[in-house]
N, C-alpha and C positions, 0 to 999 in steps of 0.2 A: 666246589666253592668259588663262587664267581667273585671276581674283585671288585670292591666299590669304594668310594671315597674314603669311607673311614678305615678300611683295611689298607688301602695304598698308603695312607698318613702312618698308620702304625708299621707297616714294613719299612717305609722311608727311615721312621725313628730307630728301628731296630739296625738298619742298614748302617746308619750314621753312627751307632754304638760301635759295630764291627769296625768300621773304619777307624774309628779312634783307638780300638785295640789292635789294629792292624793284622787281622785275620779274616778267615771267611766267617760269613754269618753262621752263629751257633746258638743254641738253646741260651747261653749265658748272656748273649746280646739281648735276646727277648727278655729276660729277667732284668737285666740293668736299665733296659728302656722302660718298662712297665714301672719299676720303682720311681724313675726320674718323672713318670707323667701322671701317676696315680697318687692318692693320699695314703701310701702305705709305706713302711719302714724296710722291707725286705720280700724277696721272691726266691722261690726254688721250684724246680722240675724234677720229678721223679718218674723213672721208665717203669710201667706197670704191666703186668701181662698175667692172664689166668692159667698160664701153662709153664711159667718160669719164675725165678726170684725176681721179685720187684727190688729197684734200687735207685739210690737219689743220682741225677745227672749233674746238677750245678745248683749252686747257691749263691746270693749277694753278700752275705755275711754269716756270722757265727749263729746267730739266733736263728735264721732260716735254715741254717745246715743242721742244727740241732731239731728243728720242727721235721724235716725229713726223715732224718735218722729215727725219730722217736715213733712217728706214724707207721713206718714200716716195720719198726721192730716190735711195736706193740700190737700192729693189726687193727688200729682204731684210730678215728679222728676225720677232720674234712677231706683230707686227700682219699683217704680208703673209702669214705662213703661216696664221694664224687665219682670215684672210678667205679663202683658197684653199682650206683644207681644212673650213672653216665647223665649226670646233671649238675649244675653249680651248687655248690654248699657254700652258705653265708653265714658267718658267725660273727657278729658285731660286737659281741663281749663275752668272752669265754667264762667269765665269772657267774653267768646266770646258772640258777639250779638246773634248769633243764637241760643244759650242755654238760653239766657236771655229772649229770644222771646218765646221759648219753655216752659220753667217753670218760669215765670214771678216773682212769688212769692218764690218759693223754691231757685232759684239760688241767689238772693240778701241774703235771709235768711242764706244760706249755707255758703255763702262767709263771711257772719256777724259772724257765728260760728267758722270760722277758716279752712273752707275746700276750696281747690282750684281744685281739681280733684276728680271725684267720679267714680267708675266700680261697676255695679251691675249685678249679675250673677244669673239666675233663678235657683230653686233647683227643678229636675224634673227628674223621672223615668217612661218612658211612659206616660200615662195620669195622672199620679200622680206628682202634684206640691204643695209642702208644704208651700214654701216661697222664700225668696231671700236672697243671700249672698251680702253685700255691703263693699267695699273697699274704703277708701279715702286717699288723700295725702294732706299736708298742703303747696305744692307748685305745680307749674305745674307738670305733670308727664303723661309717656306713658308706657305702658307694651310692652317689645318686645315679639316676638313669644312664646320664652320658657317661659317667665314669664306668658303670657295669657295662655298658656296650662296648667302651675301649678295652676294658678287661677281657671280654670274651674274644675282642679282635686281637689281643696280645695271644690269648690261647691258642686260636686259629694259626696265627704266625708260627707259634711253637710247633704246632702239629706240621705244618709245610715243612719247617726246617728239620724236624725229625725224620719227614718221609722224603726229605730232599726233592720235594716237588717244583716244578716251575710254574709259577703263577701268570696264567694268561687268560684270554677272553673268553676261552671255551670252558674252563672251569674244569679241565680233563681229571680224572681221578689218576693216583700214581700208577706206575707200572707194577711195582709190588711193594710190600711193606717193609723192605729191608732197611735197616739204618745206614746211613753212610759212615765210612771209617772216621771222617774227621766231623762229625756233627756234634760232638761234645759228649759223646757216649764212651764212659770209662770201661772198654771192654774187659781189662783184667778184673775189676770190681764184680761184675756180673758173672764171669767165668769162675772165679774162685768161690763166690757163694753156692754157685750151681754145682761145683765139684764138691765142695764140703757137704751140701745137701744129699748128693749121690752117696757120699762115703757114710754119711749117718743112715741111711737106708739100709746099708748093709750092718753096720754095728747094732743097730737098734732092731732090725728085722721089721721096719715100718715101711710105709708108703711115701712118697715123695712130699706129700703135702704135711704129714705128720712130722717127717724129719725136718721140714722148714720151720714149722711152729716149734719144734725143739731148739733148734738153732736161735730164732728169735727170742725166744723165752730165757735162754741162757744169757744172751748178751743184754735184755733188759734188766734180768737179775743182779747181774754183776756190773751194771752200768758201763758197760762196754759198746763200743761201734759193732755192728754187725759184721762188717767187712774184716775186722781185727780177729773176730772171734772165728769167721770161717778160714782166714789164715791160718790160724793155730790148728784148726782141725785138719786143714790140708797138709801141713807140715808135721802132723801127728804129734804137736806139742799138747794137744787137747783131745780125749777120748770120751764121749758121752756113755753113760750106762743106763739101764733101765729103771734106774733109782733116780733119775734125773739130775744126781749130782756128777760132775764130770770126774774123770780119772786121767791124771798125767800118764802120758804113754813115754815108757823110758826107752822103748825099741823105736 
């Protein structure tokens, strides 16, 4: 990923946000700078993986936080599709029949939350893909050519931040794909979801993927955050049964 004039400009905007916040550059600064620069109302980043539980990393406001939670809990939406397809998913108006057919649960839930347009950009360098940048608008919206190029540059910058890369003239790849401890990654969030998923594999006698699906389904059905449900499972306040309905664990 060789830096150019646009990427340098975007990285400077992100650095300015970090300076105002008084901390090391993180994905939250990418989100904040994107909202300030583009015709959108909010932004969020979710860490995603094909082998572990996906989870939100940051969001700029309550609506973007709900959008990240909804997509990861439901397993559908622009963020999920962008990660699976490794290409941008642009939805100028969630009210269209096509999108409501494509994401029957997410579209209505996102509209109810206050979003009308969502733009999702996968974070990717080569074969490494640590997550997705989501932008939303509270009115129908489109991104023109320049705005789309800037949004892609913000996604590139978020990728660099997550992988803790140093941008130089060589465009050298990262040494590894490990996330730095202070990159904005809420490690406890992911660890608890992973632990809860592991516990459900034992309780239900199913594989990891099925256990995670059951965890997400329970969270959505009960209108709860995925992390809160995972915490209850880990603390043994909640025990899943084969009948899908949970049972409180007295012990």
